[in-house]
C-alpha positions as CSV (number, residue, x, y, z in Angstrom):
1,M,-39.8,35.7,8.2
2,S,-36.3,37.2,8.3
3,M,-33.6,35.9,5.9
4,S,-31.6,34.5,8.8
5,L,-34.6,32.7,10.3
6,H,-35.6,31.5,6.8
7,S,-32.1,30.2,6.2
8,A,-32.0,28.4,9.6
9,F,-35.4,26.9,9.0
10,A,-34.3,25.7,5.6
11,A,-31.2,24.2,7.0
12,D,-33.2,22.4,9.7
13,L,-35.5,20.9,7.0
14,R,-32.5,19.7,5.0
15,L,-30.9,18.0,8.0
16,A,-34.3,16.4,8.9
17,A,-34.6,15.1,5.4
18,L,-31.1,13.7,5.6
19,A,-31.9,11.9,8.8
20,V,-35.0,10.3,7.2
21,A,-33.1,9.3,4.1
22,L,-30.3,7.7,6.1
23,T,-32.8,5.8,8.2
24,A,-34.7,4.5,5.1
25,A,-31.6,3.6,3.1
26,P,-30.7,-0.1,3.2
27,A,-27.5,-0.8,5.1
28,P,-24.7,-2.8,3.8
29,A,-24.6,-6.4,5.0
30,R,-23.3,-6.6,8.6
31,A,-20.2,-8.8,8.8
32,Q,-21.8,-10.9,11.5
33,D,-24.8,-11.6,9.1
34,R,-22.6,-13.3,6.5
35,P,-19.8,-15.9,6.4
36,A,-16.4,-14.4,7.2
37,T,-14.7,-13.5,3.9
38,A,-11.1,-12.4,3.4
39,P,-10.6,-9.2,1.4
40,P,-9.2,-9.8,-2.1
41,P,-5.4,-9.2,-1.8
42,P,-4.4,-5.9,-3.5
43,Q,-1.4,-7.5,-5.2
44,E,-3.7,-10.2,-6.8
45,L,-6.2,-7.6,-8.0
46,A,-3.3,-5.5,-9.4
47,A,-2.0,-8.6,-11.2
48,V,-5.5,-9.3,-12.6
49,W,-5.6,-5.7,-13.9
50,D,-2.1,-6.2,-15.5
51,R,-3.5,-9.2,-17.4
52,E,-7.0,-8.1,-18.3
53,H,-7.5,-4.3,-18.3
54,V,-9.2,-2.8,-21.3
55,S,-8.4,0.9,-20.5
56,S,-6.3,3.0,-22.8
57,P,-2.7,3.6,-21.9
58,L,-3.1,7.4,-22.2
59,T,-6.2,8.4,-20.2
60,P,-6.3,12.1,-21.4
61,L,-7.2,10.8,-24.8
62,V,-10.4,9.1,-23.6
63,D,-13.3,10.9,-25.3
64,H,-17.0,10.4,-25.7
65,R,-16.6,8.3,-28.8
66,E,-14.5,5.8,-26.8
67,V,-17.0,5.7,-24.0
68,V,-19.9,5.0,-26.4
69,S,-17.8,2.2,-28.0
70,R,-17.0,0.6,-24.7
71,L,-20.7,0.7,-23.6
72,A,-21.7,-1.0,-26.9
73,A,-19.1,-3.7,-26.2
74,L,-20.6,-4.2,-22.7
75,R,-24.1,-4.7,-24.2
76,R,-22.8,-7.0,-26.8
77,D,-20.5,-9.2,-24.6
78,A,-22.7,-9.4,-21.5
79,P,-26.3,-8.7,-22.5
80,G,-27.8,-10.0,-19.3
81,L,-25.3,-8.5,-16.9
82,F,-25.4,-4.8,-17.7
83,T,-28.1,-2.4,-18.7
84,V,-27.1,0.9,-20.3
85,R,-29.4,3.8,-20.7
86,E,-29.1,7.5,-21.4
87,A,-29.4,9.6,-18.2
88,G,-29.2,12.9,-20.1
89,R,-27.5,15.0,-22.7
90,S,-24.7,17.5,-22.5
91,V,-24.9,21.1,-23.6
92,E,-23.7,20.0,-27.1
93,G,-26.0,17.0,-27.2
94,R,-23.6,14.2,-26.3
95,S,-25.1,11.3,-24.3
96,I,-24.5,11.0,-20.6
97,N,-24.7,7.3,-20.0
98,L,-25.7,5.2,-17.0
99,V,-24.6,1.6,-16.6
100,T,-26.4,-0.6,-14.0
101,A,-25.1,-4.0,-12.8
102,G,-26.2,-6.3,-10.0
103,D,-29.5,-6.7,-8.2
104,G,-28.7,-6.3,-4.5
105,A,-30.7,-4.1,-2.1
106,F,-27.7,-1.9,-1.3
107,R,-27.4,0.7,-4.1
108,V,-24.1,2.3,-5.0
109,L,-23.6,5.3,-7.3
110,L,-20.2,6.0,-9.0
111,W,-19.6,8.9,-11.2
112,S,-16.4,10.1,-13.0
113,Q,-15.2,12.9,-15.2
114,M,-17.4,15.6,-13.8
115,H,-14.4,17.7,-14.9
116,G,-13.5,16.9,-18.5
117,D,-9.7,16.9,-17.8
118,E,-9.9,14.3,-15.0
119,P,-10.1,11.0,-16.8
120,T,-8.3,8.4,-14.7
121,A,-11.3,6.9,-12.9
122,T,-13.3,6.8,-16.2
123,A,-10.7,4.3,-17.5
124,A,-10.7,2.4,-14.2
125,L,-14.5,2.1,-14.2
126,F,-14.4,0.3,-17.5
127,D,-11.8,-2.1,-16.1
128,V,-14.0,-2.7,-13.0
129,L,-17.0,-3.5,-15.3
130,E,-14.7,-5.8,-17.4
131,Y,-13.7,-7.6,-14.2
132,L,-17.3,-8.2,-13.2
133,R,-18.0,-9.5,-16.7
134,R,-15.1,-11.9,-16.8
135,H,-15.3,-13.1,-13.2
136,R,-19.1,-12.9,-12.6
137,T,-19.2,-16.5,-11.2
138,E,-16.2,-16.1,-8.9
139,P,-16.5,-15.0,-5.3
140,V,-15.6,-11.3,-5.4
141,A,-17.6,-10.5,-8.5
142,A,-20.5,-12.8,-7.5
143,R,-21.0,-11.3,-4.1
144,I,-20.8,-7.7,-5.4
145,L,-23.4,-8.5,-8.1
146,D,-25.6,-10.4,-5.6
147,T,-25.5,-7.9,-2.8
148,L,-25.1,-4.5,-4.5
149,T,-26.7,-2.7,-7.3
150,L,-24.2,-0.5,-9.1
151,H,-25.2,2.7,-11.0
152,V,-22.2,4.0,-12.9
153,I,-21.8,7.2,-14.9
154,P,-18.4,6.8,-16.6
155,M,-18.3,10.3,-18.1
156,L,-20.5,13.1,-16.8
157,N,-18.9,15.9,-18.8
158,P,-18.3,14.7,-22.3
159,D,-18.1,18.2,-23.8
160,G,-15.3,19.0,-21.4
161,A,-13.6,15.7,-22.1
162,E,-13.7,16.6,-25.9
163,R,-11.7,19.8,-25.1
164,F,-9.8,18.3,-22.2
165,Q,-10.9,21.1,-20.0
166,R,-12.3,21.3,-16.5
167,R,-15.6,23.1,-17.3
168,N,-18.5,22.2,-19.5
169,A,-19.4,23.9,-22.8
170,Q,-21.2,26.7,-20.9
171,G,-18.0,27.4,-19.1
172,I,-19.5,26.3,-15.8
173,D,-17.8,24.1,-13.2
174,I,-20.4,21.3,-12.9
175,N,-19.1,20.6,-9.4
176,R,-20.2,24.0,-8.3
177,D,-23.7,23.7,-9.8
178,A,-25.5,21.4,-7.2
179,L,-27.9,24.2,-6.0
180,L,-28.6,26.3,-9.2
181,L,-28.6,23.3,-11.5
182,Q,-27.9,25.4,-14.6
183,T,-26.0,22.6,-16.4
184,P,-27.8,19.7,-18.1
185,E,-24.9,17.5,-16.8
186,G,-25.6,18.5,-13.2
187,R,-29.3,18.0,-13.6
188,A,-28.6,14.5,-15.0
189,L,-26.6,13.6,-12.0
190,K,-29.2,15.0,-9.6
191,N,-31.9,13.0,-11.4
192,V,-30.0,9.8,-11.1
193,R,-29.4,10.4,-7.4
194,D,-33.0,11.2,-6.7
195,E,-34.4,8.3,-8.8
196,Y,-32.3,5.5,-7.2
197,E,-31.5,7.1,-3.8
198,P,-28.1,5.2,-3.5
199,S,-26.9,4.2,-0.1
200,I,-23.4,5.4,-0.8
201,G,-21.7,7.4,-3.6
202,F,-18.2,7.5,-5.1
203,N,-17.2,10.9,-6.6
204,L,-14.1,10.3,-8.8
205,H,-11.7,13.0,-9.7
206,N,-8.1,14.0,-10.5
207,Q,-6.1,16.5,-8.5
208,N,-3.3,18.9,-9.3
209,W,0.2,17.3,-9.9
210,R,1.6,19.6,-7.2
211,T,-0.4,17.8,-4.5
212,S,1.8,16.2,-1.9
213,V,1.7,14.4,1.4
214,G,4.1,14.5,4.3
215,R,6.9,17.0,5.1
216,A,10.0,14.9,5.7
217,P,10.1,13.4,3.2
218,V,7.6,15.0,0.9
219,K,5.9,12.5,-1.4
220,P,3.4,12.7,-4.2
221,A,-0.3,12.4,-3.2
222,S,-1.0,9.7,-5.7
223,I,-4.5,9.1,-4.2
224,S,-6.3,11.3,-1.8
225,L,-9.4,10.2,0.1
226,L,-12.3,12.2,1.6
227,S,-15.3,11.2,3.7
228,V,-17.4,14.1,2.5
229,A,-19.0,16.5,5.0
230,F,-22.6,17.5,4.7
231,D,-22.5,20.6,6.9
232,A,-20.0,23.3,8.1
233,A,-19.7,21.6,11.5
234,R,-18.4,18.4,9.8
235,T,-21.0,16.4,11.7
236,Q,-20.5,12.7,11.9
237,N,-23.6,10.6,11.5
238,E,-24.1,6.9,10.5
239,G,-23.6,7.8,6.8
240,R,-20.4,9.7,7.4
241,L,-19.0,7.0,9.6
242,L,-19.7,4.5,6.8
243,T,-17.7,6.7,4.3
244,K,-14.8,7.0,6.8
245,K,-14.7,3.3,7.2
246,T,-14.8,2.9,3.4
247,C,-11.9,5.2,3.1
248,A,-10.0,3.1,5.7
249,I,-10.7,0.0,3.6
250,I,-9.4,1.8,0.5
251,R,-6.3,3.1,2.3
252,D,-5.3,-0.5,3.4
253,A,-5.9,-1.8,-0.2
254,I,-3.8,0.7,-2.1
255,E,-1.1,1.6,0.4
256,P,1.0,-1.5,-0.7
257,L,0.9,-0.1,-4.2
258,A,2.0,3.4,-3.3
259,P,3.5,3.4,0.2
260,G,3.3,6.8,1.9
261,Q,1.5,8.3,-1.1
262,I,-2.1,8.3,0.2
263,G,-3.4,11.6,1.5
264,R,-6.6,13.0,3.2
265,Y,-8.4,15.7,1.2
266,D,-9.6,18.8,3.0
267,D,-13.1,18.2,4.4
268,E,-14.3,21.8,4.6
269,F,-18.0,21.9,3.6
270,E,-18.5,23.5,0.1
271,V,-22.1,24.6,-0.1
272,R,-22.3,24.5,-3.9
273,A,-20.5,21.2,-4.5
274,F,-22.2,18.0,-5.6
275,G,-20.4,15.6,-3.2
276,D,-21.4,17.7,-0.2
277,N,-25.0,18.1,-1.3
278,I,-25.5,14.5,-2.4
279,T,-24.3,13.6,1.1
280,L,-26.8,16.1,2.5
281,W,-29.6,14.7,0.3
282,G,-29.1,11.2,1.9
283,T,-26.3,9.5,-0.1
284,P,-23.0,9.7,1.9
285,V,-20.1,10.2,-0.5
286,V,-16.5,9.0,-0.7
287,L,-14.3,11.3,-2.8
288,I,-11.3,9.7,-4.5
289,E,-8.8,12.2,-6.0
290,T,-6.1,10.8,-8.2
291,G,-2.8,12.7,-8.3
292,P,0.8,12.5,-9.4
293,F,2.9,9.4,-9.7
294,S,6.6,9.1,-10.3
295,A,6.9,7.2,-13.6
296,R,7.6,8.1,-17.2
297,E,4.1,6.9,-18.0
298,P,2.1,7.5,-14.9
299,D,-1.4,6.6,-16.2
300,P,-1.3,2.8,-16.0
301,A,-0.2,2.8,-12.4
302,L,-2.9,5.3,-11.4
303,V,-5.7,3.5,-13.2
304,R,-4.6,0.3,-11.6
305,M,-4.8,1.9,-8.1
306,N,-8.3,3.2,-8.8
307,F,-9.3,-0.3,-10.0
308,V,-8.0,-1.9,-6.8
309,A,-9.5,0.8,-4.6
310,I,-13.0,0.6,-6.2
311,L,-13.2,-3.2,-6.3
312,T,-11.9,-3.6,-2.7
313,A,-14.4,-1.0,-1.5
314,L,-17.3,-2.6,-3.3
315,D,-16.4,-6.0,-1.9
316,A,-16.2,-4.7,1.6
317,L,-19.6,-3.2,1.3
318,A,-21.0,-6.4,-0.2
319,T,-19.6,-8.6,2.6
320,G,-20.2,-6.2,5.5
321,R,-16.5,-6.2,6.2
322,V,-16.6,-2.4,6.0
323,H,-18.2,-2.3,9.5
324,L,-15.0,-3.9,10.9
325,A,-12.8,-1.1,9.5
326,D,-11.2,1.3,11.9
327,P,-12.1,4.9,10.9
328,Q,-8.9,6.1,12.5
329,R,-7.1,4.6,9.5
330,Y,-8.8,7.3,7.5
331,E,-8.4,10.0,10.2
332,S,-4.7,9.4,10.5
333,L,-3.9,10.0,6.9
334,P,-1.7,13.1,6.3
335,E,-3.5,16.0,4.9
336,N,-2.8,17.2,1.3
337,D,-0.3,19.9,0.7
338,S,1.2,21.6,-2.4
339,R,4.9,20.9,-1.9
340,L,5.6,18.9,-5.1
341,F,7.1,19.9,-8.4
342,H,7.2,17.9,-11.6
343,T,10.9,18.5,-11.9
344,L,13.1,20.0,-9.1
345,I,16.7,21.0,-10.0
346,R,18.8,21.3,-6.9
347,R,21.9,23.3,-6.1
348,A,22.5,24.7,-9.6
349,S,24.6,27.7,-10.6
350,I,21.7,29.7,-12.2
351,V,22.4,31.9,-15.2
352,T,19.1,33.7,-15.9
353,G,20.1,35.4,-19.2
354,S,18.9,38.7,-17.9
355,G,22.3,40.1,-17.2
356,V,22.3,39.5,-13.4
357,A,25.2,37.7,-11.9
358,P,24.9,33.9,-11.5
359,F,23.7,32.6,-8.2
360,T,23.2,29.2,-6.5
361,G,19.7,27.9,-6.0
362,D,17.0,25.4,-6.8
363,I,14.5,25.5,-9.7
364,G,10.9,24.2,-9.3
365,I,9.2,23.2,-12.6
366,T,5.5,22.4,-12.8
367,A,3.8,20.4,-15.6
368,T,0.3,20.4,-17.0
369,R,-1.0,18.0,-19.6
370,R,-2.8,19.3,-22.6
371,V,-4.6,17.5,-25.5
372,R,-3.9,19.0,-28.9
373,M,-4.7,18.2,-32.4
374,V,-1.6,17.2,-34.4
375,D,-2.0,16.1,-38.0
376,G,-5.7,15.5,-37.4
377,R,-5.2,13.4,-34.3
378,R,-5.5,14.1,-30.6
379,R,-2.1,14.1,-28.9
380,V,-1.0,14.7,-25.3
381,A,1.5,17.5,-24.7
382,L,3.3,18.3,-21.4
383,V,3.4,22.1,-20.8
384,M,6.1,22.9,-18.3
385,G,6.8,26.2,-16.5
386,I,9.1,27.6,-13.9
387,E,7.1,28.0,-10.7
388,D,9.8,28.9,-8.2
389,L,13.5,29.8,-7.7
390,G,15.7,29.9,-4.7
391,D,16.0,27.7,-1.6
392,L,13.4,25.0,-2.2
393,R,14.6,22.4,0.3
394,V,11.1,22.0,1.8
395,F,9.7,20.8,-1.5
396,A,10.2,17.6,-3.6
397,G,9.9,16.7,-7.2
398,L,8.6,13.7,-9.1
399,E,12.0,14.0,-10.7
400,E,14.9,15.5,-8.8
401,I,18.2,16.5,-10.4
402,D,21.3,17.2,-8.4
403,A,22.9,20.0,-10.3
404,S,25.8,20.5,-7.8
405,G,28.8,21.9,-9.8
406,K,26.6,22.4,-12.9
407,V,25.1,25.4,-14.6
408,V,21.5,26.0,-15.6
409,A,20.9,28.6,-18.3
410,P,18.1,29.5,-20.7
411,I,18.1,28.0,-24.2
412,F,20.1,30.7,-26.0
413,A,20.4,29.4,-29.6
414,P,18.3,27.2,-31.9
415,N,19.2,23.6,-32.8
416,L,21.1,22.8,-29.6
417,A,21.3,19.1,-28.7
418,E,22.2,17.0,-25.7
419,G,25.9,16.0,-25.7
420,Q,26.9,19.1,-27.7
421,E,29.6,21.4,-26.4
422,V,28.8,25.1,-26.3
423,R,30.5,28.2,-25.0
424,L,28.5,30.2,-22.5
425,P,29.0,34.0,-22.8
426,D,30.2,35.8,-19.7
427,E,27.1,38.1,-19.8
428,L,24.3,36.2,-21.4
429,H,21.2,38.1,-22.5
430,V,18.2,36.4,-24.1
431,A,14.8,37.6,-25.1
432,R,13.0,35.4,-22.6
433,P,15.2,35.1,-19.5
434,L,15.0,32.2,-17.0
435,G,12.5,33.3,-14.3
436,V,9.4,32.5,-12.3
437,G,6.3,32.5,-14.6
438,Q,8.3,31.7,-17.7
439,P,8.0,28.5,-19.7
440,A,10.6,25.9,-18.8
441,A,13.2,26.4,-21.7
442,L,16.5,25.7,-20.1
443,L,19.8,23.8,-20.4
444,L,21.6,21.8,-17.8
445,L,25.3,22.3,-18.5
446,E,28.5,20.6,-17.2
447,P,31.8,22.3,-17.4
448,T,34.2,20.5,-19.8
449,G,37.1,21.4,-17.5
450,R,39.3,22.0,-20.5
451,I,38.4,25.5,-21.6
452,P,36.9,28.2,-19.3
453,G,33.4,29.0,-20.4
454,K,33.0,25.7,-22.4
455,Y,30.2,23.4,-21.3
456,R,28.6,20.1,-22.4
457,I,24.8,20.0,-22.6
458,L,23.6,17.2,-20.3
459,R,19.8,17.9,-20.5
460,I,17.4,20.2,-22.4
461,V,14.1,21.0,-20.8
462,R,11.5,22.6,-23.0
463,G,8.2,24.1,-21.9
464,D,6.1,22.0,-24.3
């Protein structure tokens, strides 16, 4: 048999298997089969999160030790509600844990932190479990636990989380290992999927802080949603229609919390990815990607949005309300783009420190979080770099600074402080000039107006 015929035959077998799996999977309750139930109001769920969340305020610091501690608390505080077992071990021997709750026929798989530096949903999942524990006899929690069985992997890549890096200890991106299964973490996820054959899956990630939605105005893509495709043609079957409707439910739930900041993730089929292949194996998948948010401390708002999104989606599946959702609410979401900077300085007189004449332009600064050991403790550092210079009017920033009539220059001396008055040389030369690809180490200066060449330091931006 030729390779092309063999590949086509294999593809036909995989699609046939998918059709059988979707036919056999229990369907979520139809809305007409259950009493009409109103969705939990997003603002009320957000208020519950504000009062009761157990997640850490800095999600990048969530590590395997914290996950194990929280799982022990679940077993201790609700021994009959949750079962916790080990689904596998990481490359370095850390446990990959599976939490099960509920006893309904409709099975749901949720997994987070496949990438070790994408922790937001891990925190949110523990808040969801805490909600089910505290409110188990109340309507939303009761119908979720009665109708659904939840299988939750809070942290799939504990070795990556320990290093706050995307890949596992082998250096492999687990999300590109669905076919070769060379990672123990990937094998653990596949085994859980095959053992329980969930009726829907939630693949929970973080996305780049440059991710944006819209063009005028450009806004941060705080949450992006995807009804995952299972083939290159992006075929829609019953399972994919279910995930589109689930995404529509999520959009309506979280849009009040982040108006205009919900995007649609690219649905191109990725043959190596777990979400795409889990969908192909018979478990249609919703992808939730958490992105940037304009706040000094963005983590709490983003965890809260994930909490509201997940609980609302689970409730819609439990009640059958998901079937009443309009998939066009998902389809009409604006697609993701990369038009966002962490900090955007507009209309500055730019002195590069390389000896070239000053010019007027914008400066786009990106930021990446890193976890570092400081005095024996894990700390979060913000690493900032200059990504672009010039006319950046088609971009936006989480923070935007109008520098009209002001000067931006590189840090040219040690021990400078905001509010200090300094003299800027006519021809400034520094060892590391201000430019694209350089760390963000710059001064925002305002002329004093008294002495030519004398400036007051309004702001100091440092790369880390």
